[in-house]
Structures are given as structure tokens and as C-alpha cells.
TORPA-4810 file (N, C-alpha, C, O; in nm, 3 decimals):
<nodes>
NODE_1_13.519_8.275_10.583_13.427_8.331_10.666_13.312_8.422_10.595_13.332_8.495_10.498_M
NODE_2_13.208_8.406_10.651_13.080_8.478_10.580_13.055_8.610_10.653_13.042_8.614_10.776_V
NODE_3_13.048_8.725_10.568_13.017_8.843_10.630_12.841_8.842_10.648_12.764_8.808_10.557_K
NODE_4_12.803_8.882_10.766_12.657_8.885_10.781_12.625_9.037_10.781_12.506_9.066_10.784_N
NODE_5_12.711_9.131_10.778_12.682_9.268_10.781_12.733_9.335_10.668_12.815_9.278_10.596_H
NODE_6_12.690_9.459_10.641_12.734_9.556_10.523_12.734_9.682_10.563_12.631_9.726_10.613_L
NODE_7_12.845_9.762_10.551_12.850_9.900_10.571_12.787_9.974_10.452_12.805_9.933_10.337_K
NODE_8_12.718_10.073_10.477_12.657_10.159_10.374_12.757_10.217_10.273_12.731_10.217_10.153_R
NODE_9_12.870_10.266_10.323_12.962_10.339_10.239_13.030_10.241_10.130_13.079_10.289_10.027_L
NODE_10_13.032_10.102_10.157_13.097_10.016_10.071_12.994_9.938_9.986_13.032_9.836_9.928_V
NODE_11_12.869_9.978_9.975_12.762_9.917_9.880_12.812_9.935_9.748_12.887_10.028_9.720_T
NODE_12_12.768_9.840_9.656_12.794_9.856_9.522_12.746_9.994_9.472_12.653_10.053_9.528_P
NODE_13_12.811_10.042_9.367_12.758_10.163_9.310_12.634_10.145_9.227_12.575_10.244_9.184_K
NODE_14_12.593_10.023_9.205_12.468_9.997_9.118_12.357_10.025_9.221_12.250_10.061_9.171_T
NODE_15_12.362_10.017_9.348_12.254_10.042_9.446_12.230_10.198_9.460_12.320_10.279_9.482_W
NODE_16_12.101_10.226_9.444_12.066_10.373_9.453_12.037_10.399_9.604_11.919_10.413_9.638_D
NODE_17_12.129_10.407_9.691_12.113_10.447_9.823_12.199_10.549_9.873_12.309_10.566_9.821_V
NODE_18_12.157_10.625_9.977_12.245_10.731_10.021_12.343_10.676_10.115_12.314_10.596_10.204_L
NODE_19_12.468_10.725_10.090_12.592_10.661_10.161_12.620_10.701_10.302_12.677_10.626_10.381_R
NODE_20_12.577_10.827_10.334_12.609_10.871_10.466_12.498_10.909_10.561_12.491_11.013_10.626_K
NODE_21_12.415_10.813_10.560_12.287_10.847_10.657_12.325_10.741_10.784_12.381_10.780_10.886_T
NODE_22_12.287_10.612_10.759_12.309_10.528_10.881_12.430_10.451_10.844_12.473_10.448_10.729_T
NODE_23_12.493_10.378_10.963_12.624_10.313_10.922_12.614_10.170_10.854_12.705_10.133_10.781_K
NODE_24_12.496_10.085_10.880_12.485_9.959_10.824_12.357_9.952_10.734_12.264_10.030_10.757_Y
NODE_25_12.351_9.865_10.638_12.256_9.842_10.546_12.226_9.685_10.543_12.316_9.608_10.575_I
NODE_26_12.110_9.640_10.509_12.096_9.491_10.506_12.159_9.424_10.400_12.133_9.455_10.284_T
NODE_27_12.239_9.332_10.429_12.309_9.263_10.330_12.225_9.152_10.253_12.167_9.067_10.321_R
NODE_28_12.216_9.149_10.127_12.128_9.039_10.060_12.174_8.909_10.079_12.296_8.891_10.079_P
NODE_29_12.091_8.805_10.097_12.142_8.673_10.084_12.170_8.631_9.946_12.123_8.694_9.851_S
NODE_30_12.244_8.527_9.929_12.278_8.473_9.805_12.146_8.421_9.739_12.053_8.374_9.804_S
NODE_31_12.149_8.435_9.605_12.023_8.401_9.529_12.058_8.399_9.387_12.174_8.381_9.348_G
NODE_32_11.957_8.416_9.308_11.963_8.419_9.155_12.046_8.531_9.098_12.102_8.512_8.990_A
NODE_33_12.059_8.657_9.167_12.116_8.757_9.103_12.252_8.791_9.184_12.267_8.759_9.302_H
NODE_34_12.338_8.853_9.115_12.464_8.873_9.177_12.462_8.986_9.278_12.365_9.060_9.293_S
NODE_35_12.578_8.996_9.349_12.577_9.097_9.456_12.562_9.231_9.402_12.502_9.320_9.463_F
NODE_36_12.617_9.247_9.284_12.627_9.381_9.213_12.500_9.417_9.145_12.466_9.535_9.136_M
NODE_37_12.426_9.316_9.097_12.303_9.343_9.016_12.167_9.305_9.100_12.059_9.296_9.043_M
NODE_38_12.184_9.286_9.235_12.072_9.253_9.325_12.086_9.344_9.448_12.193_9.395_9.484_G
NODE_39_11.967_9.359_9.508_11.962_9.443_9.635_11.862_9.368_9.726_11.770_9.306_9.673_I
NODE_40_11.876_9.372_9.860_11.796_9.304_9.942_11.648_9.365_9.937_11.631_9.484_9.913_S
NODE_41_11.553_9.286_9.959_11.423_9.315_9.963_11.383_9.431_10.057_11.307_9.523_10.026_L
NODE_42_11.451_9.413_10.186_11.429_9.518_10.289_11.488_9.668_10.244_11.423_9.770_10.265_N
NODE_43_11.601_9.668_10.189_11.664_9.797_10.134_11.577_9.849_10.029_11.553_9.969_10.023_T
NODE_44_11.526_9.766_9.944_11.443_9.814_9.829_11.318_9.878_9.883_11.286_9.990_9.842_L
NODE_45_11.241_9.812_9.976_11.125_9.856_10.035_11.148_9.998_10.107_11.072_10.094_10.094_L
NODE_46_11.257_9.995_10.182_11.297_10.126_10.272_11.338_10.233_10.189_11.281_10.342_10.195_K
NODE_47_11.445_10.210_10.101_11.515_10.314_10.033_11.456_10.359_9.904_11.434_10.478_9.880_E
NODE_48_11.431_10.265_9.825_11.389_10.299_9.675_11.230_10.321_9.673_11.188_10.427_9.627_S
NODE_49_11.150_10.234_9.717_11.005_10.251_9.706_10.957_10.345_9.818_10.867_10.427_9.796_I
NODE_50_11.012_10.334_9.934_10.956_10.408_10.052_10.825_10.357_10.094_10.742_10.436_10.137_G
NODE_51_10.800_10.233_10.086_10.684_10.168_10.135_10.693_10.151_10.298_10.594_10.161_10.370_L
NODE_52_10.802_10.128_10.341_10.833_10.108_10.491_10.957_10.196_10.530_11.045_10.229_10.450_T
NODE_53_10.951_10.230_10.663_11.064_10.299_10.723_11.154_10.238_10.815_11.253_10.298_10.858_S
NODE_54_11.123_10.119_10.846_11.198_10.042_10.943_11.203_9.883_10.906_11.111_9.833_10.843_T
NODE_55_11.303_9.815_10.945_11.317_9.673_10.915_11.191_9.609_10.979_11.133_9.517_10.921_T
NODE_56_11.152_9.652_11.088_11.036_9.580_11.164_10.913_9.588_11.079_10.841_9.490_11.063_K
NODE_57_10.890_9.704_11.024_10.777_9.729_10.929_10.780_9.624_10.811_10.684_9.557_10.773_Q
NODE_58_10.913_9.622_10.760_10.927_9.532_10.634_10.895_9.379_10.676_10.821_9.306_10.610_T
NODE_59_10.958_9.343_10.786_10.930_9.213_10.834_10.781_9.184_10.851_10.735_9.078_10.809_K
NODE_60_10.710_9.266_10.905_10.566_9.258_10.932_10.484_9.244_10.802_10.384_9.171_10.799_H
NODE_61_10.526_9.313_10.696_10.457_9.291_10.573_10.487_9.172_10.508_10.400_9.110_10.448_L
NODE_62_10.622_9.129_10.517_10.670_9.001_10.445_10.605_8.885_10.512_10.555_8.796_10.444_I
NODE_63_10.602_8.880_10.649_10.545_8.771_10.715_10.389_8.753_10.695_10.339_8.640_10.698_N
NODE_64_10.321_8.858_10.675_10.185_8.854_10.649_10.144_8.814_10.498_10.028_8.796_10.464_N
NODE_65_10.254_8.804_10.414_10.245_8.770_10.285_10.182_8.880_10.189_10.111_8.849_10.094_G
NODE_66_10.214_9.008_10.220_10.163_9.121_10.149_10.255_9.165_10.046_10.218_9.252_9.968_E
NODE_67_10.385_9.107_10.035_10.487_9.128_9.938_10.507_9.021_9.847_10.548_8.916_9.897_I
NODE_68_10.487_9.024_9.722_10.522_8.921_9.618_10.634_8.957_9.531_10.638_9.069_9.480_L
NODE_69_10.726_8.869_9.512_10.827_8.878_9.406_10.816_8.775_9.301_10.818_8.655_9.327_V
NODE_70_10.805_8.829_9.169_10.758_8.746_9.061_10.649_8.657_9.084_10.657_8.542_9.043_D
NODE_71_10.537_8.701_9.151_10.423_8.637_9.179_10.437_8.526_9.288_10.354_8.436_9.298_Q
NODE_72_10.541_8.535_9.367_10.574_8.432_9.470_10.575_8.502_9.604_10.617_8.618_9.607_K
NODE_73_10.531_8.441_9.720_10.544_8.498_9.842_10.684_8.475_9.896_10.743_8.367_9.895_K
NODE_74_10.725_8.581_9.940_10.865_8.575_9.994_10.858_8.585_10.154_10.774_8.653_10.213_I
NODE_75_10.960_8.505_10.217_10.946_8.504_10.374_11.081_8.564_10.436_11.096_8.578_10.557_T
NODE_76_11.174_8.596_10.346_11.305_8.645_10.402_11.323_8.802_10.363_11.321_8.840_10.246_D
NODE_77_11.339_8.882_10.467_11.362_9.016_10.430_11.508_9.055_10.367_11.535_9.169_10.328_H
NODE_78_11.593_8.951_10.364_11.717_8.956_10.310_11.723_8.899_10.146_11.828_8.883_10.084_K
NODE_79_11.609_8.877_10.103_11.586_8.799_9.984_11.641_8.904_9.863_11.597_9.019_9.855_F
NODE_80_11.733_8.854_9.777_11.792_8.921_9.672_11.687_8.955_9.564_11.623_8.859_9.521_V
NODE_81_11.661_9.072_9.515_11.591_9.109_9.400_11.671_9.180_9.306_11.754_9.260_9.349_V
NODE_82_11.656_9.161_9.179_11.749_9.216_9.089_11.676_9.251_8.952_11.553_9.257_8.944_G
NODE_83_11.756_9.273_8.850_11.725_9.321_8.726_11.595_9.251_8.669_11.593_9.129_8.657_F
NODE_84_11.487_9.328_8.634_11.371_9.271_8.577_11.284_9.195_8.664_11.193_9.127_8.615_M
NODE_85_11.302_9.199_8.792_11.217_9.131_8.899_11.093_9.227_8.907_11.099_9.348_8.889_D
NODE_86_10.980_9.157_8.935_10.850_9.232_8.958_10.818_9.224_9.112_10.808_9.114_9.166_V
NODE_87_10.803_9.337_9.180_10.753_9.343_9.327_10.613_9.382_9.321_10.578_9.483_9.261_I
NODE_88_10.531_9.301_9.384_10.388_9.325_9.375_10.332_9.349_9.522_10.373_9.279_9.615_S
NODE_89_10.241_9.448_9.542_10.185_9.470_9.680_10.029_9.469_9.644_9.972_9.571_9.604_V
NODE_90_9.969_9.354_9.661_9.835_9.334_9.625_9.738_9.420_9.724_9.630_9.461_9.679_P
NODE_91_9.768_9.442_9.831_9.682_9.512_9.920_9.670_9.656_9.869_9.560_9.710_9.888_K
NODE_92_9.750_9.715_9.819_9.739_9.865_9.772_9.747_9.867_9.621_9.758_9.974_9.561_I
NODE_93_9.742_9.750_9.557_9.737_9.730_9.409_9.852_9.799_9.335_9.836_9.867_9.234_K
NODE_94_9.966_9.776_9.392_10.084_9.840_9.306_10.182_9.743_9.268_10.195_9.639_9.333_K
NODE_95_10.253_9.768_9.168_10.360_9.675_9.093_10.474_9.752_9.065_10.462_9.865_9.019_N
NODE_96_10.583_9.700_9.087_10.713_9.768_9.065_10.806_9.684_8.993_10.818_9.567_9.028_Y
NODE_97_10.873_9.730_8.898_10.981_9.643_8.819_11.112_9.705_8.837_11.121_9.828_8.830_R
NODE_98_11.219_9.628_8.862_11.362_9.673_8.884_11.416_9.681_8.734_11.406_9.592_8.651_I
NODE_99_11.474_9.806_8.717_11.546_9.824_8.576_11.677_9.892_8.604_11.709_9.916_8.721_T
NODE_100_11.746_9.922_8.513_11.872_9.989_8.522_11.865_10.128_8.450_11.837_10.135_8.330_I
NODE_101_11.892_10.236_8.526_11.882_10.368_8.470_11.997_10.401_8.373_12.074_10.312_8.338_N
NODE_102_12.009_10.530_8.328_12.106_10.584_8.247_12.240_10.578_8.314_12.339_10.560_8.242_E
NODE_103_12.254_10.592_8.450_12.375_10.597_8.521_12.424_10.463_8.559_12.532_10.453_8.618_M
NODE_104_12.352_10.356_8.529_12.391_10.220_8.562_12.358_10.176_8.694_12.422_10.085_8.747_G
NODE_105_12.258_10.236_8.755_12.204_10.196_8.886_12.066_10.142_8.879_11.984_10.174_8.793_R
NODE_106_12.044_10.050_8.985_11.911_9.981_8.987_11.806_10.083_9.013_11.828_10.161_9.106_L
NODE_107_11.698_10.095_8.948_11.588_10.182_8.976_11.458_10.108_8.972_11.445_9.999_8.917_S
NODE_108_11.372_10.167_9.028_11.231_10.109_9.049_11.126_10.184_8.966_11.109_10.306_8.976_V
NODE_109_11.057_10.105_8.884_10.964_10.181_8.796_10.820_10.120_8.827_10.802_9.999_8.832_Q
NODE_110_10.730_10.204_8.846_10.585_10.138_8.880_10.530_10.092_8.745_10.548_10.161_8.644_E
NODE_111_10.466_9.981_8.742_10.410_9.914_8.630_10.257_9.891_8.651_10.204_9.901_8.762_T
NODE_112_10.192_9.860_8.538_10.040_9.831_8.559_10.031_9.676_8.568_10.125_9.596_8.559_D
NODE_113_9.905_9.651_8.588_9.884_9.507_8.613_9.905_9.398_8.501_9.929_9.279_8.524_E
NODE_114_9.892_9.459_8.372_9.931_9.361_8.255_10.068_9.342_8.254_10.107_9.226_8.243_K
NODE_115_10.153_9.437_8.263_10.298_9.428_8.260_10.358_9.358_8.380_10.472_9.312_8.367_E
NODE_116_10.301_9.344_8.485_10.356_9.281_8.600_10.357_9.133_8.593_10.430_9.068_8.667_S
NODE_117_10.266_9.070_8.494_10.280_8.930_8.460_10.379_8.890_8.358_10.390_8.772_8.324_N
NODE_118_10.456_8.992_8.306_10.538_8.950_8.204_10.692_8.981_8.255_10.721_9.081_8.321_I
NODE_119_10.787_8.878_8.214_10.921_8.914_8.264_11.014_8.866_8.150_10.995_8.760_8.090_K
NODE_120_11.115_8.950_8.125_11.214_8.929_8.028_11.331_8.855_8.107_11.371_8.889_8.218_L
NODE_121_11.379_8.747_8.031_11.489_8.674_8.083_11.587_8.648_7.970_11.545_8.615_7.859_C
NODE_122_11.719_8.662_7.995_11.826_8.634_7.915_11.869_8.502_7.915_11.878_8.449_8.026_K
NODE_123_11.901_8.431_7.810_11.961_8.293_7.818_12.102_8.297_7.841_12.178_8.348_7.759_I
NODE_124_12.143_8.243_7.954_12.281_8.254_7.984_12.367_8.131_7.954_12.489_8.140_7.942_S
NODE_125_12.299_8.009_7.942_12.368_7.884_7.909_12.266_7.781_7.860_12.147_7.791_7.892_N
NODE_126_12.309_7.685_7.788_12.239_7.575_7.729_12.323_7.449_7.772_12.446_7.443_7.779_K
NODE_127_12.226_7.344_7.802_12.312_7.210_7.819_12.221_7.106_7.750_12.099_7.122_7.749_K
NODE_128_12.278_7.002_7.694_12.200_6.895_7.632_12.197_6.781_7.740_12.297_6.729_7.791_I
NODE_129_12.064_6.749_7.767_12.036_6.652_7.865_12.031_6.518_7.812_12.077_6.429_7.883_L
NODE_130_11.982_6.488_7.694_11.967_6.369_7.630_11.957_6.389_7.487_12.008_6.489_7.435_G
NODE_131_11.887_6.290_7.411_11.871_6.286_7.262_11.782_6.418_7.228_11.815_6.497_7.139_K
NODE_132_11.671_6.433_7.304_11.560_6.512_7.250_11.544_6.636_7.362_11.457_6.721_7.349_E
NODE_133_11.636_6.635_7.472_11.602_6.737_7.576_11.713_6.829_7.593_11.827_6.783_7.606_K
NODE_134_11.689_6.965_7.593_11.788_7.062_7.596_11.735_7.162_7.725_11.622_7.212_7.728_I
NODE_135_11.828_7.180_7.820_11.805_7.250_7.918_11.860_7.395_7.901_11.979_7.415_7.877_Q
NODE_136_11.765_7.501_7.914_11.815_7.639_7.902_11.818_7.705_8.043_11.719_7.703_8.116_I
NODE_137_11.945_7.770_8.082_11.955_7.838_8.191_11.930_7.988_8.158_11.971_8.042_8.056_N
NODE_138_11.851_8.054_8.263_11.803_8.193_8.237_11.887_8.279_8.339_11.950_8.234_8.435_L
NODE_139_11.876_8.407_8.300_11.961_8.501_8.390_11.914_8.519_8.529_11.987_8.563_8.618_S
NODE_140_11.784_8.483_8.547_11.727_8.485_8.685_11.718_8.377_8.757_11.636_8.377_8.848_D
NODE_141_11.800_8.258_8.733_11.827_8.134_8.793_11.730_8.040_8.754_11.744_7.929_8.807_G
NODE_142_11.625_8.055_8.668_11.536_7.956_8.621_11.603_7.873_8.517_11.699_7.905_8.447_R
NODE_143_11.528_7.745_8.519_11.582_7.662_8.421_11.465_7.597_8.340_11.365_7.558_8.399_N
NODE_144_11.478_7.585_8.205_11.359_7.541_8.129_11.396_7.429_8.042_11.493_7.450_7.968_I
NODE_145_11.341_7.320_8.036_11.364_7.213_7.945_11.280_7.203_7.825_11.158_7.190_7.834_I
NODE_146_11.344_7.209_7.709_11.261_7.216_7.579_11.316_7.100_7.495_11.418_7.040_7.529_I
NODE_147_11.245_7.069_7.384_11.278_6.967_7.292_11.336_7.026_7.170_11.418_6.954_7.113_K
NODE_148_11.310_7.138_7.117_11.369_7.191_6.984_11.471_7.298_7.032_11.450_7.379_7.123_K
NODE_149_11.583_7.287_6.959_11.702_7.371_6.970_11.673_7.505_6.896_11.749_7.530_6.802_N
NODE_150_11.583_7.587_6.921_11.551_7.704_6.852_11.619_7.822_6.908_11.615_7.926_6.844_D
NODE_151_11.681_7.816_7.024_11.724_7.946_7.107_11.882_7.935_7.100_11.944_7.829_7.092_Y
NODE_152_11.932_8.056_7.103_12.089_8.074_7.124_12.106_8.142_7.257_12.018_8.206_7.315_K
NODE_153_12.238_8.119_7.302_12.279_8.185_7.418_12.296_8.332_7.394_12.368_8.371_7.302_V
NODE_154_12.231_8.419_7.475_12.225_8.554_7.464_12.081_8.613_7.416_12.056_8.733_7.422_G
NODE_155_11.992_8.518_7.370_11.860_8.550_7.325_11.783_8.592_7.447_11.825_8.560_7.558_D
NODE_156_11.664_8.666_7.434_11.576_8.702_7.535_11.456_8.640_7.519_11.401_8.637_7.409_T
NODE_157_11.402_8.582_7.634_11.273_8.516_7.645_11.174_8.600_7.712_11.208_8.673_7.805_L
NODE_158_11.036_8.594_7.667_10.932_8.660_7.748_10.867_8.550_7.817_10.830_8.453_7.752_V
NODE_159_10.850_8.558_7.948_10.798_8.466_8.024_10.679_8.519_8.103_10.687_8.629_8.157_I
NODE_160_10.567_8.443_8.114_10.456_8.486_8.203_10.481_8.436_8.333_10.524_8.323_8.353_T
NODE_161_10.455_8.518_8.423_10.507_8.479_8.565_10.436_8.367_8.655_10.499_8.289_8.726_L
NODE_162_10.300_8.370_8.643_10.229_8.271_8.732_10.273_8.133_8.686_10.285_8.041_8.767_P
NODE_163_10.297_8.119_8.563_10.339_7.979_8.500_10.485_7.974_8.486_10.540_7.874_8.439_K
</nodes>
């Protein structure tokens, strides 16, 4: 049985939200990030960034295409954003990156336009597809096919986001 709701008191300790304000909080849908290391886009915009104050406002921004996550338009307010994701709001020309602070919580840092096009991803797995093809699985759910076996599991790749 799938839970469609989430009480604020039992949210993961990595989420930087107040525990005793309202009873419920938006549960993130499944995606590239785990439940512990990801937070819903609605909660992020309301609690951490402070761009919106209600879910209705968040849905309005998302449906008009004013919120980009890793340079892609998102249509779901429950979309899970996590470590090293870049949230862009082109209308007000602001970019935010999700990082982890000293206490182990997800925090939001404002970045400039140059840094918003760069993303760091950890190699979590490798698979051999054929004689000359190797698939690299990254920490954000992306897969890259390469020809040379130059990378190890645990290495970090710098990726430019539009491509």
C-alpha cells in the first residue's frame, strides 16, 4: 500500500523544515533521489526558498513553466529534487543549488548564471554493454554510454546541463 501523505513530524532529519507548524507536508514522488536525500519541489519553494506561500501558488508557477530543475521544465509539484540539483527561475533571474550543510541537512544556496549550467554527479555503477560500450550510472539517475574505460565507481563527473 502506497502512502500518499506525509506528516510533518516524521519527515527525514535531512529536510530543513519546521516540525510543529502545520500537520501535513507534500510527500515527494519517487524519482532519481532517495527519500532521505530528496525533497518535493513544493516544499522546497515554500519552506526553503520562500518563493511561494501556498501550494496553489507553486502549482501556478510550475504549470506556467516558470520553474526549471536542471534546465528542464517540471510539471509536477511533487517532483523530487535532491543533492546538487539546480532550480532556476528565469523570470526573476535567480538560480539555486541544493547542497548539504554542516549539520547534514539539505540547504539551498543561490548561485550565479555560470554555475547554474554545471552539475557534479558521482558515478554509482558501471555496466559493460558490448565490446566497446560501457554504461556509467550517475547519482542523479542519468546514464552515459562511453567507449573508453577511463572512470571508476566513486569518481565525480562535471556535466554541463543543457546537453
